[in-house]
LOKEDREN-817983 format. One record per atom (N, C-alpha, C): x, y, z; residue in three letters. Coordinates in pm, whole numbers, plus 50000, padded with zeros to 5 digits. Example, Ala and Ser with C-alpha at 12.3 -4.5 7.8 and 13.67 -1.06 7.14 Angstrom:
! LOKEDREN-817983
513194943150780ala;512304955050780ala;513204967050780ala;512854977550708ser;513674989450714ser;512905000350787ser;
This chain:
! LOKEDREN-817983
567180443825342met;567310457325396met;566050460225472met;566320465425590val;565170468625676val;564830483125657val;563580484725638val;563110498625620val;562360502725745val;562810513625810ile;562140518925932ile;561270530425890ile;560010528525933his;559060539325902his;558950548626024his;559210560526011thr;559010570626119thr;557700577826094thr;556990579826214pro;555700586826195pro;555930600826145pro;554970604926074lys;555070618726024lys;554830628526139lys;555650637926143arg;555460648426247arg;554280657226207arg;553360657526311arg;552170665326283arg;552430680026313arg;551990687526226thr;552080702226248thr;550780707126307thr;550910717326397ala;549700722926461ala;548790728426356ala;547540725226378ala;546560730226282ala;546420745226296ala;546370751226188val;546200765726189val;544720768926187val;544270776026309arg;542850779226320arg;542540790426224arg;541540787926146pro;541200798326049pro;540770811326118pro;541180822426071gln;540820835626126gln;539570840426055gln;538530843526146phe;537260848226091phe;537120863126124phe;536730870726032arg;536510885026053arg;535100887226107arg;534960895626216val;533650898126277val;532760905226179val;531590899826171ser;530660906026078ser;530190919526131ser;529690927526050lys;529260941026087lys;528120941026187lys;527130931826179pro;526070931626281pro;526600928926421pro;527540919726435asp;528120916926567asp;528870929026623asp;529560935926546glu;530290947926589glu;529340958626639glu;528280960326572glu;527290970226614glu;526650966426747glu;526420953226765arg;525790948626890arg;526710951227010arg;528010948426992glu;528970950727100glu;529080965527134glu;529140974027031arg;529210988427056arg;527960993327129arg;526840987727095thr;525580991727161thr;525590987927308thr;526130975827339glu;526190971627479glu;527120980627560glu;528240984627503val;529160993627572val;528491007027601val;527821012327502leu;527141025027521leu;526031023927626leu;525351012627629phe;524271010727726phe;524821010127869phe;525941002327881arg;526561001628014arg;527041015328061arg;527621023427973glu;528091036728008glu;526931045828045glu;525831044327973ala;524651052528004ala;524121049228143ala;524091036028177lys;523611032028309lys;524551037228418lys;525851036728395arg;526811041828494arg;526611056728518arg;526421064128408arg;526201078528422arg;524891081528494arg;523861073428467glu;522571075428534glu;522701073128684glu;523421062328722arg;523641059928866arg;524391071428931arg;525411076428860arg;526201087628914arg;525351100128930arg;524481102328828arg;523611114228836arg;522661113228954arg;522111101328976arg;521201099429088arg;521911101429222arg;523121096229231leu;523881098029355leu;524151112729382leu;524481120329275ile;524731134729292ile;523471141729337ile;522341138229275val;521061144429314val;520731141429459val;520911128629500leu;520641124929639leu;521551132329736leu;522831133829697ala;523771141129783ala;523361155629799ala;522941161829687val;522511175829693val;521281177229781val;520321167829765ile;519131168229849ile;519481166829996ile;520401157730027ala;520811155730167ala;521431168330225ala;522281174930145val;522911187230192val;521861198030217val;520921199330123val;519871209530138val;519031206830262val;518641194130280val;517851190630398val;518621193230526val;519911189630526gly;520731191930645gly;520851206530679gly;521121214730577val;521231229130601val;519911234730651val;518811230030589ala;517501234830634ala;517231230830777ala;517651218430814gly;517451213930952gly;518231222131051gly;519481225331014ile;520301233631104ile;519681247431118ile;519241252931008gly;518621266131015gly;517371266031101gly;516571255231086tyr;515361254131167tyr;515701252831315tyr;516731244831345ala;517131243131486ala;517601256231545ala;518401263731466val;518881276631517val;517721286031541val;516781286531443leu;515621295331459leu;514781291031577leu;514621277831594arg;513821272731705arg;514471275531839arg;515791274731841ser;516491277031967ser;516341291332015ser;516051300431923lys;515871314331964lys;514491316532026lys;513581307232000asn;512221309032048asn;511811298832153asn;512381286732150val;512041276232244val;513261272732326val;513211273232460pro;514381270332543pro;514871256232522pro;516171254732539his;516791241432540his;516171233532654his;516241220232643ala;515621211832746ala;516121215432884ala;517431217332897ala;517991221033028ala;517461234533072ala;517301243632975gln;516781256833011gln;515331255833053gln;514591246932989arg;513191245433027arg;513071239833168arg;513981230633204asn;513901224333334asn;514521232633445asn;515541240533413phe;516261247733517phe;516431262333477phe;515331269333470thr;515401283533437thr;515801291533558thr;516001304433540ser;516511313033645ser;515591313233766ser;516201313933884leu;515431315134006leu;514531327334005leu;515001337933943thr;514241350233943thr;513011349333855thr;512901338433776gln;511741336633691gln;510791325933745gln;511361314233777arg;510491303233814arg;510911296133942arg;511971300234004gly;512421293134122gly;513491283034087gly;514291279134186ala;515391269934161ala;514851256934104ala;515421252533993gly;514961240433928gly;513751242533842gly;512801250433892gly;511651254233813gly;510671242933786gly;511011230533821val;510171219133787val;509831210733910val;510071216134029gly;509781208534150gly;508291206034166gly;507931195234237pro;506521192134257pro;505831202334348pro;504531203034336ile;503711211334424ile;503381203134548ile;503611208934666val;503431201534791val;502691210234892val;502311204035001thr;501701211135114thr;502731212435226thr;502991224535274pro;503981226135382pro;503581218235506pro;504581215535589glu;504331208535714glu;504801216635834glu;506101220135835ser;506651227335951ser;507601238235903ser;507071250135869pro;507941261035825pro;508801265935940pro;510091268235911glu;511011272036018glu;511731285035990glu;512131287735868ala;512831300035834ala;512311304935700ala;512391318235679leu;511851324535559leu;512881333735495leu;512731336035365ala;513551345735294ala;512771350235171ala;513061362335126val;512401367735007val;513461369734900val;513181364934778gly;514101366234666gly;514031380034604gly;514941382834509pro;515001396134448pro;513761399834368pro;512981389834327asn;511761392834253asn;510511391934340asn;510711390734473gly;509591390434565gly;509091376734601gly;509691366034549asp;509251352534584asp;509591349334729asp;508671342734797leu;508871338634935leu;509391324334938leu;510521322235008tyr;511121309035022tyr;510971304335166tyr;510741291335183val;510431285535313val;511321273535339val;511921273135457val;512611261235505val;511571252635576val;511281241135522asp;510281232235582asp;511001220335644asp;511141220735777ile;511891210135844ile;511071197335852ile;509751198335840gly;508931186335841gly;509081178235715gly;509301185035603arg;509441178235475arg;510901176135435arg;511831182435507asp;513241182635466asp;513351187735323asp;512691199035299gln;512701205135166gln;512681220435177gln;513191226935074ile;513091241335059ile;511971244034960ile;511031252634999leu;509861255334917leu;509841269834870leu;509161271934761arg;508931285334707arg;507431287234690arg;506941298634739arg;505501301534724arg;505241307634587arg;504371301434511leu;504041306034377leu;503021317434383leu;502881325134276pro;501901336034274pro;500471331334302pro;500171318734269asn;498831313634294asn;498641308634437asn;499661310134522gly;499551306334661gly;499971292134692gly;500291284234589arg;500741270634613arg;502261270534637arg;502751259334688phe;504161258334725phe;504851247734638phe;505991251834581gln;506751243334490gln;508101240034552gln;508541227634534val;509831223334590val;510971229834512val;511911235634587val;513121241534530val;514311232234549val;514371225834664ala;515481216734694ala;514991205834788ala;515531193934769gly;515201182834856gly;514201173234793gly;514491160334803asn;513581150234749asn;512621144834854asn;512671150534975gly;511771146235081gly;512301134835164gly;513451129435128arg;514071118535205arg;515321123935274arg;515341124435408pro;516481130035477pro;517761122535447pro;518831129935422gly;520111123835390gly;521061134235336gly;522101130035271leu;523101139035214leu;523521133535078leu;523051139934972ser;523431135734837ser;523041146634739ser;523511144934615gly;523001153134507gly;523861164334457gly;525011167334522asp;525841178434476asp;526201176634329asp;526041187334253gly;526341186934111gly;525151183334024gly;524031179734086gly;522841175934011gly;521671184934045gly;520481181733994pro;519301189934024pro;519001190134173pro;518741201934226ala;518501203434369ala;517261195834415ala;516271194734328ile;515031187934367ile;515221172934381ile;516351167534331asp;516641153334346asp;517611150534460asp;518091160934525ala;519101159334631ala;518451155534763ala;519201148634846ser;518781145734983ser;519381156135076ser;518551162135159ile;519001171735258ile;518371168035391ile;518881173635501his;518361170435634his;518341183235717his;517151188335741leu;516991201435804leu;516551199935949leu;517101208736035glu;516691209536175glu;516111223236203glu;515631225136329tyr;514961237536364tyr;515841249836344tyr;517181248236351asp;518061259736341asp;518411263336197asp;517921255636099ala;518291258035959ala;517861271935914ala;518771278935845gly;518491292235794gly;518471292535643gly;518121304135587ile;518031305535443ile;518301320135405ile;518921322035289ala;519181335435236ala;519191334435084ala;518781345235017val;518741345634871val;519571357534825val;520511355034734ser;521391365634686ser;520681373734578ser;521331384734540thr;520741393534440thr;520641387034302thr;521441376734276asn;521361369834147asn;520391358134149asn;519691356234262gly;518691345734271gly;519171332634326gly;520451331234359ala;520941318734419ala;520391317434561ala;519981305434595val;519401302734727val;520431295234812val;520731300634930tyr;521621294135026tyr;520781289235143tyr;521071277135191phe;520361272235308phe;521291263735394phe;520941262935521ser;521721254835615ser;521221240535612ser;522021231735558asp;521721217435566asp;522221213135703asp;521441216635804ser;521951217435940ser;522341203936000ser;521571193535976trp;521961180636032trp;523271175735971trp;523511179435847asn;524741175435778asn;525891185135799asn;525671195635881asp;526731205335913asp;527331211635788asp;526471215635697arg;526901221635571arg;526021233535535arg;526561242135453val;525771252435386val;525771248835238val;524581248335180arg;524461244335040arg;523801255434959arg;524111255534832glu;523621266034743glu;522851259734627glu;521701265634597val;520961261934477val;521221272934374val;521941269334268leu;522321279134167leu;521101283334085leu;521201294634014pro;520061299033933pro;519591288933829pro;520441279233791asp;520011269133695asp;519451256733763asp;519271257333897gly;518671246133969gly;519621235534017gly;520921237333996ile;521921227634041ile;522321230734185ile;522521220334263ile;522891222134404ile;524361218934426ile;524981226134518lys;526351223234556lys;526581227534699lys;527611222034761thr;528011226034896thr;529001237434887thr;528791247934968val;529711259234968val;530491260535098val;530061253635203ala;530791254135330ala;530481241635410ala;531491236735481gly;531311225135566gly;531681212235497gly;531701201635577gly;532031188435525gly;533491184635542gly;534321194035593gly;535721191135614gly;536031187435757gly;537331187435790lys;537771183635924lys;538611194435992lys;538731206035927thr;539541216735985thr;538701224936082thr;539061225236210pro;538271233136306pro;538341248036274pro;537271254936304leu;537251269436287leu;538031275936400leu;538601287236370gly;539381294336471gly;539581308736434gly;540691314036480gln;540971328236458gln;541281331336312gln;542041322836248gly;542461325436112gly;541441320836010gly;541591325135885pro;540691320835779pro;540851306035749pro;539761299735710val;539741285435680val;539031283635546val;539591275535455pro;538841272335333pro;537481266435370pro;536421272035315ala;535071268535358ala;534771253635343ala;535241247535234leu;534941233435211leu;535811224135294leu;536821229535359asp;537651221635451asp;537191222935595asp;536221231735618ala;535861235435755ala;534941225235820ala;535161223135950leu;534261215636035leu;533361225736105leu;532091226536064leu;531211237236112leu;530591234136248leu;530451221436283ala;529851217836412ala;530941217336517ala;531061227836596thr;532071228436701thr;531411232536832thr;532101230436940gly;531611234937070gly;530311228137107gly;529201235337088leu;527901230237126leu;527391219437031leu;528111217336922gly;527761206436831gly;526361207436777gly;525561197136802arg;524231196336744arg;523291206736803arg;523631212536917phe;522761222536979phe;522541234036881phe;523591239036822ile;523531248236708ile;524701244636618ile;524421238536506ala;525491235236412ala;525611246636312ala;524701247036217val;524651257936121val;523271264236132val;523231276736175gly;521951283336196gly;521581292736083gly;521271305236121gly;520791314936023gly;521851319135924gly;521371323935810leu;522241329235704leu;521701342935664leu;522591351535618thr;522171364435564thr;523211369335465thr;522751377535371ile;523651384135276ile;524041397535335ile;525351399835351gly;525821411935416gly;526501421535321gly;527201431135373pro;527931440835290pro;528861433735192pro;528921438835070gly;529751432734968gly;529181419934912gly;527901416934944asn;527231404734898asn;527911391934949asn;528681393035057asp;529231381135120asp;528141374135201asp;528271360935214leu;527331353135292leu;527831351935435leu;526931354435532tyr;527291353635674tyr;526571341735736tyr;527311334135819leu;526821321835879leu;526741323236029leu;525621318936087ala;525471318136232ala;525851304036276ala;526921303136357leu;527441290136400leu;527481289536552leu;527851278036603ser;527841276136747ser;528861284836818ser;529961288436750asp;530981296636816asp;531041310736758asp;529931315536703gly;529891329436657gly;529431330736514gly;529761342236455val;529351345636320val;530571345536228val;530421339436111tyr;531501338436014tyr;531061344335880tyr;532041349535808arg;531801355335676arg;532421346335570arg;531621342735470leu;532101334635358leu;532341343935239leu;533581345035198thr;533921354035089thr;533751347134954thr;533811355234848ala;533691349834712ala;534841340434679ala;535971341834748ser;537121333034725ser;536991319734798ser;535881317734874gly;535661305034941gly;536341303535075gly;536651314835141met;537301314435272met;536321318935380met;536461312835499leu;535641316435614leu;536471324735712leu;535931336335752phe;536571345135849phe;535611347235966phe;536131346236088arg;535271348936202arg;535051363936215arg;533781367736237val;533391381836251val;533251385536398val;532561377136474val;532361379736616val;532101366336684val;532521365436811gly;532351353036885gly;533681346836926gly;534711355136942glu;536021350036982glu;535971344137122glu;536891335137155pro;536921329337290pro;537001340037398pro;536361337637508leu;536301347037619leu;537671348737685leu;538041361137706asn;539241364337783asn;538811366837927asn;539041357038013val;538531357838150val;539201369038229val;540331374038185glu;541031384538258glu;540481398338226glu;539931400038107thr;539491413438066thr;538001414338036thr;537371403438001asp;535971403837960asp;535051401838080asp;534051410338089ile;533011408938191ile;531701406138119ile;531161394138134cys;529981390038060cys;528871385838154cys;527661389738119gly;526501385638197gly;525291383238111gly;525491381937979trp;524431379637880trp;523531391837859trp;523341400037961asp;522441411437946asp;523101424337995asp;524431424937985leu;525161436738029leu;525701444537911leu;525961457337933asn;526621465637832asn;527881471637892asn;528961472737815pro;529041467937677pro;528991452737669pro;528641447637552gly;528581433237534gly;529961427137524gly;530001414037518cys;531281407037503cys;531151396237396cys;532271390537362gln;532291380737254gln;531411368537286gln;531351364737411arg;530581352737446arg;529091354637422arg;528631367137422asp;527221369737395asp;526781364337259asp;527721362737168phe;527391358737031phe;527611343737009phe;527721336337121gln;527871321837113gln;526741314937189gln;525931306737128pro;525881304236983pro;525121315436912pro;525371316636784ala;524601325936701ala;523481318136633ala;522281323836632tyr;521131316536579tyr;520541323136454tyr;520241336136459arg;519701343336343arg;520471356436325arg;520571360936198leu;521401372436164leu;520631382236075leu;521011395036084ala;520501405135992ala;521391417536000ala;521521424635888phe;522261437135882phe;521301448735859phe;521651460335918asp;520921472435883asp;521731480335781asp;521191491835739arg;521831499535632arg;523201504735674arg;523411507035802ala;524691512135850ala;525781501435853ala;525401488935824gly;526381478135831gly;526491472135970gly;525581475436061asp;525571469536194asp;524961455636185asp;525581446136254leu;525131432336253leu;524301429436377leu;523071424936358phe;522201420736468phe;522211405536475phe;522331400336598val;522451385936619val;521481381736729val;520611372136697ala;519821365436799ala;520611353236843ala;520931352536972gly;521741341437018gly;522161343037161gly;523241336237198gly;523761336937334gly;523001327937429gly;523671324337536gly;523041315837637gly;521901322537710gly;521821336037701gly;520731343237766gly;519561345737675gly;519551339937557phe;518461341837460phe;518191356637439phe;519231363637393gly;519111378037377gly;519281382437233gly;519131395537214leu;519381402037086leu;520581411037105leu;521611409037022tyr;522871416137037tyr;523231423136906tyr;524111433036920glu;524521440736803glu;526031442336800glu;526591440636684arg;527981444236659arg;527961455336556arg;528341467236597thr;528291478536505thr;529401477436401thr;529291485336297ser;530301485136191ser;531671489436243ser;531681496736356ser;532941500836416ser;533501490436513ser;532731479736538gly;533221469036625gly;532691469336766gly;531841478736801thr;531271479336935thr;530241468236954thr;530291461637071leu;529361450937103leu;528381455637209leu;527081452337190arg;526121456537293arg;524921447237298arg;524331446737415phe;523091439237439phe;521911448537415phe;520891443537341ile;519721451837312ile;518551447937400ile;518151435237399glu;516991431137479glu;516931415937486glu;516081410937576ser;515781396737578ser;514961393637454ser;515291382837388phe;514711380537255phe;514441365637239phe;513491360837315arg;513231346537316arg;511991343337233arg;512121333037148gly;510991328137072gly;510321316637143gly;509091313837102gly;508341303537172gly;508191290537097gly;508291290936961gly;508021278836883gly;508911267436922gly;510221269836924ala;511171259436961ala;511671261537104ala;511251272437167gly;511681275237303gly;513051281437313gly;513601286537200phe;514941291937203phe;514931306837170phe;515431310637051trp;515621324837019trp;514561329736922trp;514451343036914gly;513621349036812gly;514341348936678gly;513691354736575ser;514261354636441ser;514381368936388ser;515291370836291leu;515631384136239leu;515631384136087leu;515461396136031ala;515561397835886ala;515901412335857ala;516611414535746ser;516911428035700ser;515741433435621ser;515381446135649asp;514311452835578asp;514911461135466asp;514321461035345pro;514861469335236pro;514951484135270pro;514201488635371asp;514291502835408asp;515521505935492asp;516341495735520gly;517581497735594gly;517501494235740gly;516321490835790ser;516181486835930ser;516261471635942ser;516061466636063val;516021452336091val;514691449336158val;514041438636116val;512811434336182val;513071421336255val;512281419136359gly;512441407136438gly;511101401836485gly;511031389036514val;509811383036569val;510211374036685val;509481375536794ser;509731367536914ser;508401366636989ser;508461362537115asn;507241362237194asn;506701376337219asn;507511386537190asn;507041400337202asn;506281404937078asn;506161396236980gly;505501399836856gly;506521404136751gly;506071412536657val;506921417336549val;507471430936586val;508781432536569gln;509451444936608gln;510301450236493gln;510701462736506lys;511521469236405lys;512551477936474lys;513771478336416ser;514851485836479ser;514781500636443ser;515151509036539leu;515341523336516leu;516791525836473leu;517091537636422pro;518481540636387pro;519441538536503pro;518951539936625ser;519801537836743ser;520061523036768ser;519331514236698gly;519471499936722gly;518401494536813gly;517701503236885glu;516631498836975glu;515461493336894glu;514811483036946met;513681476736878met;512371482236934met;511441485236845val;510111489836886val;509071480536826val;507961478636898ser;506911469736851ser;506131476036737ser;505721467736643leu;504841472236536leu;503391471536582leu;502481474836494thr;501081476636535thr;500401463736578thr;500811452436520lys;500101440136549lys;500651433036671lys;499781430336768thr;500171423136889thr;500121408136862thr;500711399936946pro;500641385536927pro;499201380236917pro;498271385936997lys;496881381136992lys;496231384236857lys;496561395936801gln;496001399236669gln;496561389936562gln;497831386636572leu;498421377236478leu;497791363436494leu;497551359336617ala;496931346436642ala;495521345936585ala;494801356936595ser;493441357436543ser;493431355036392ser;494361361336321ala;494431359436176ala;494871345336141ala;495781340036220leu;496301326836191leu;495271315936214leu;494511317236322asp;493561306736359asp;492201308536295asp;491991319536224leu;490741321736150leu;489501320336237leu;489621324836362gly;488471325036450gly;488001311336496gly;488841301236489leu;488421287936530leu;488321286436681leu;488871296036752gly;488811295236897gly;489731284536951gly;489401279737069arg;490251269937134arg;490211256637059arg;491381251137029leu;491441238336962leu;491081227137059leu;490541216037008pro;490181205037099pro;491401198637163pro;491211194137284his;492251186937358his;493581194737360his;493601206337424pro;494851213937433pro;495881205937510pro;497171208937488pro;498231201337557pro;498111201737709pro;497671213437763arg;497511214437907arg;496181221437936arg;495591218338047thr;494341224638085thr;494551239638103thr;493711247638039gly;493781262138056gly;494791269037966gly;495561261737889val;496531268137802val;495811274037681val;496111286637648asp;495491293237535asp;496251289137409asp;495711279337337val;496421274237221val;496371283837103val;495641294837116asn;495601304637008asn;496641315637025asn;497521314337121thr;498591324137138thr;499581322937024thr;499941334236964phe;500921334036856phe;502291330336912phe;502901320136855ile;504211315436898ile;505221320536796ile;505841331736822gly;506771337736728gly;508191333036749gly;509001335536648gly;510421332636663gly;510991323536558gly;510141316236487ser;510681306636389ser;511311313436269ser;510541321836199gly;511081327936078gly;510411341236048gly;511171350135984ile;510641363035943ile;511411367635819ile;510731374635730ala;511361379935609ala;510561392235566ala;511191400735486val;510551413035440val;510691413935288val;509551417135221gly;509571418835076gly;509901433035036gly;510071434934903gln;510421448234851gln;509321458434877gln;508091453834887asn;506971463034914asn;506761465235062asn;507721461335145asp;507701462835290asp;506671453935357asp;506201443735287thr;505351433635350thr;506221424435434thr;505811422035557ile;506551413535649ile;505901399835654ile;506711389535638tyr;506221375835647tyr;506751369535775tyr;505881363035849val;506281355835970val;505661341935966val;506321332436030asp;505731319136038asp;505711314436181asp;504921304336205met;504811298436337met;504811283336319met;505691276736390asp;505731262236387asp;505031257036511asp;504251246536495ser;503521241136609ser;504501235836713ser;504101236736838gly;504971232536946gly;504171229237071gly;504751232337186val;504111228837313val;502791236137330val;502741248837283trp;501601257337312trp;500541257437202trp;500801251237092ser;499831251436983ser;500061239836889ser;498971235136828arg;499081224836726arg;499001230936586arg;499051243936578val;498891250936451val;500241255836400val;500511253336273ser;501621259736202ser;501011269036098ser;501721279736066gly;501161288835967gly;502161299135920gly;501781306135813ile;502581317035756ile;501661328935736ile;502071340435788leu;501281352735780leu;502021363235700leu;501251372235637ala;501791384035569ala;501201396335633ala;502081405735674ile;501651418035738ile;502001429635645ile;501011436535594thr;501231447635501thr;501641460135578thr;502221470235510pro;502651482335579pro;501521489535653pro;500281488035605asn;499171494635674asn;498621486435790asn;499261475135819gly;498871467235935gly;497911455935911gly;497471453635788asn;496601442435759asn;497361429335766asn;496711419235822val;497341406035835val;496581396135749val;497321388935664thr;496721378835577thr;497301365235611thr;496421355435619asn;496861341735644asn;497201335335510asn;498491333035484leu;498911326835358leu;498771311635360leu;498971305835475trp;498821291335490trp;498761287935638trp;497971277635668arg;497981272235804arg;497721257335797arg;498231250435897ser;498061235835901ser;496631232135939ser;
């Protein structure tokens, strides 16, 4: 008999169960408590840091708000109101070269169109001149940015006017535009640059082609603030009004009607052609518009009722063309030409003021006498060459300038007080 031995089936060993001793249990509980304590400590620190951050942030905001009430924002520091520091307020100090047109701001600041520098300048209380507009490089750029960084291009006919809110308007004459320096120092174009010819009907100012007819002979000339605070433009084909809505309307200078109009440049009543081209403008208190212009180099008036008339020959000597005009706060109009400084009567007639051209020349030249090497033998180079620019301040001080030309190598700016004293503000 065969006996088969089968292996014994092994049963899984039963691992003995050991009960954790009391010391081990205490150690584990201690570790759990320690870990929980560390977690709570981290959380507490995070809460403290968050509270500190909030407190610091709130304090910083409060400090910024308090500081903002006492220290201007950077933009405010750089571009404060024209009535306080001039357009831009941060333009460089420069020496004038060729002053051409003048205007006085609402706070009495004197503004100068300097065609030699292609810049608009403001005379500071200390007598120095600060740039308001123009980077000194002739061109066309900068709209929407700081006026002192813009490129402008000025010619002898460029005009200037300052509104009651301190905005400065000037004729960017080579570019056939009128540009504005806002009270915050930003520059923009308000008229010109378009292709729509001017005519009888209103034209959107930014669509308008301002150089017409005589073209470069007179593109954009004098500017003035008229009734209703509208801006008036002297152009080659007459005078236009720029409204707050941005539209240009012709005021005077309509095409000549050869069948009905009789024109002779110096006849009365005047005609529309007398106001073509228009060079310098000014209003009196009655709302009468005075215009230096016309092919006869005359002074003309368009009354508030629409009457046109010739006043006198009004030729300036600096550029050899027309004299210059400005509105006086007393309601009259002042003018400067080769006849010297004049003032309008209520009738519109111009009368000479106390200072003659020779007296003005004496103050301007500071007694230097005849300059060396005059342009022509026997020419009196100390003769005052009037006509470039004139403006009147609130205290009735009259400012006139003279640009050097054929008859003189001297440029200068004079101030004439109401009692007749003449002060030389600057000379080349």
